[in-house]
N, C-alpha and C positions, 0 to 999 in steps of 0.2 A: 503493499500500499504506500510506499514510499514516493512513488511517481505521482500518485494521486494526491498525497499531501503537498508535493511540491508545486503541482498545478493549482491546488486550493490557494497556496500561499501567493502565487503570481497573480491569480484572480483578485485576491482581497488587496494586493499592492496596487494593480492596475485599476481597480475600483475606486480606491481612495485617490489616486492621481486624477481619474477621471472626473471625480466630485470637485476637487480643488480646480480643475481647468475649467469647469463649466460655470461655476459660481463667482459672482463679484466679490470683491475682496472683503466686505464688510459681513458676508454670509459665509465664507468659506470655513472659518475657524469652527462655528457652531456646527455645520454639516459634517466636517471631519470628526469632531468630538462624538456627534450622534452616530457616525459610521463606525468609529471604534466601539462604542457600546453595543451597537446592532451585531458587529462581528463576534464580540466575546459572547453576546447572549446567544447568538446562533450556534456557536460552538458547543456552549453548555447545554442548549436545548436538543440539538442534534445527538449529543452523546447520551444524555440522559434518557431520550426516548429509545435510542438503540439499545440500551443496557436494560430498559424496563422490557423490551420485547424479547430479549435474550436473557432473562433473569436467571433462568435455570442454569446456565453456564456461568454467569458472573457471580453468583451466589457462592460458587466453589472456586472462583478466581478472583477474589476482590481486589488484589493489587493491580489487576489489569485495567479496572475501571477508569482511572485517570490517564491510562496510556493510550491516548487518542491517536497517536502515530501508527499504532498496530492496526488501525482501521476499525470501522464501526460507527457511521454516522447515519441518522435518518433525516431525510429532507423535510418531512412534516415538523419536526422538532426544530430544526434549522430556521424555518420559515417562520414558526410560531415564536421562536426566541428572539429572532431579529425584529419582530414587530413589537413584541414585548419590550425589547430593550429600547427603541425607538420611543415607545410610550413613556417608559420610565424616565428616560433621559428628558423628554419634554416636560414631564411632570416636575422633575427636580429642577431643572434649569429654567423653567417658566417660559419655554419655546412653544410655538405652535406646532402640534404633532403632525398635523396634515401637511404643512409646508415643509417640514423636515422630511417627511416620509417622500414626498413628491422630489425632493432633492436627491434622495438616496437611490433612485431607481438605476442609476449607471452602476452602483455598487452591487445591488442585487442582480442585475443583468449579468455583470461581469462574473460574479460567484457562480451563478447558473451555467453560464457558458463553460467556465473552466471545470465545474463539477461534471458536466456531461463529457467533456473532454477527458477527464481524469478517469472516468468509467470506462471510456472506450479503450484507454491504455491498460487498466488494471482489471478489466472483466467484471464490471458490475452494471446493473441496470441495462443488461443487454436484450437484444430483441429476439424475437423467434426466428428459428431456422427458416430460410427461404431459398428458393431456387431462381427466384425472380431475377430478370437482368440487372435490376437497381439494387439488389442485394450486395451487401459490403462484408468483407471478413471481419469478425469479431471474437473475441476470446470470452470463455465463461469463467467462473471462478476457479475451475480446475485447470484452466490453460489450454482447453481444447479450442481450435480456430476452425470456425464454420462460417458459410456465408448466412448472414442474417438480416432481418429487417434493419436498416441503418438507424436505429433509435437514438443512439448517442449523438451522431451527427446532426439528425433531425432536430432534437432537442437543443443542440447548440445554436444551429441557425435560426430556429424559431424564437429563441430567447432574444437574439439580437433583432430579428424582425419586429417582435413585440414592443421593444423599446423604442424602435423607429417609428413604428405607427402612433404610439403614444405620444412621442415627440413632435410628429407632423400635425397631431390635433391638439396640441397644448392650448391653442387659441379658444378651444370649444370646451377645455377643461380648466377654467378659470379659477373656479373655487378651490382653495387649499385641501389637498387629500383626494380630490377627484382623480387626478392622473394615477395616484398610487392606488386607488381602487380598481381602475381600469386595468392597469398592469397586473394587479394581484389576481384578478378574476382571469385574466387571459392566461397568465402562466399556470393558475390551477386548472384551467381547462386543457392545457396541453399535457399536464401531469395526469389527468383523469384519463385522457386518450392513450397516454403512454403506459398507464397501468395495464390496459387491456392488451398490449402489444408486447410487454415484457415478459421474458422467459425464466428469469432468475427467480429462485424461491423465496416466498414470503409468507407470512402469516396471514390468514384470511378470516373474515366474518361473513357469515351467510353466503359462503361460496365466492366472495369478492375480495380481493386483496385490500389489506387495510389502508395502504397508500391511495388506492381509489377513493375510500370513504374519506381520507383526509382531504384529497383535492376537492371533492364535492362539498366538504364543510368550509374550506377556504373560498371556493367559489360563492357559497351563501353568504360568507363574511364580507366578501368584496361588494357584493350586490347590496347588502344591507348598509354597508358605508357609503356607497354612492348614493343611495336613497336618502340617507341621513344628510348628506351634504346637499342635497336638492331641497329637502324640507327646510333646512336652516338658511337657505340662500338669502331670503329677505333680511335676516338678522346680520348676516355677515356683510351685506351690502350697506346696510345702515350704520354699522360699526365704522366702515371703511370711510 
């Protein structure tokens, strides 16, 4: 999992640089601080969820729990942790959570992009075996190379496309938090689709992968956040 860890580190660094580059000088400091909080909370959330899902193993190997470099991160925990980290930072520092979330979209996109690429290298979140002309060679967790649905590459490209589409429509997403809500909903929809194309083993509930249920929950959360922003639009306009 060292290649995955390296790529995640690159994604975090690139995302922070991206944030610094896109923001005006008086907003950069707050955005970078919020990004660091989000990264730390994402790491903790991803690890805690993974350990919880695999508690039967970790209860017998407690010293391995903090050894993140050995592998074992769950994307629902990372996303939930990142959102919570931004919310806590906004609360503590008396910053607008919606505006902070909007400014952190490049960081979230960079992390998603390099996470997908890391999975392609290390054999996680791989697609189903396919003999179609558009299939690409990909390894599973045992190192077996086979032509598969190019899920990791598609996920990486769709992550970039999602951010591009959100940025192209920023003028229509003028209320703080709306851009983040749309981004979250689109990314969750991608993960929901990916869950039905993945071939790696995963816990299920009612015959459906838990990551699919998680993606559906994030979609609902994104929709509620967007509706909330619309309901409070007159209040926000009045205050401005």
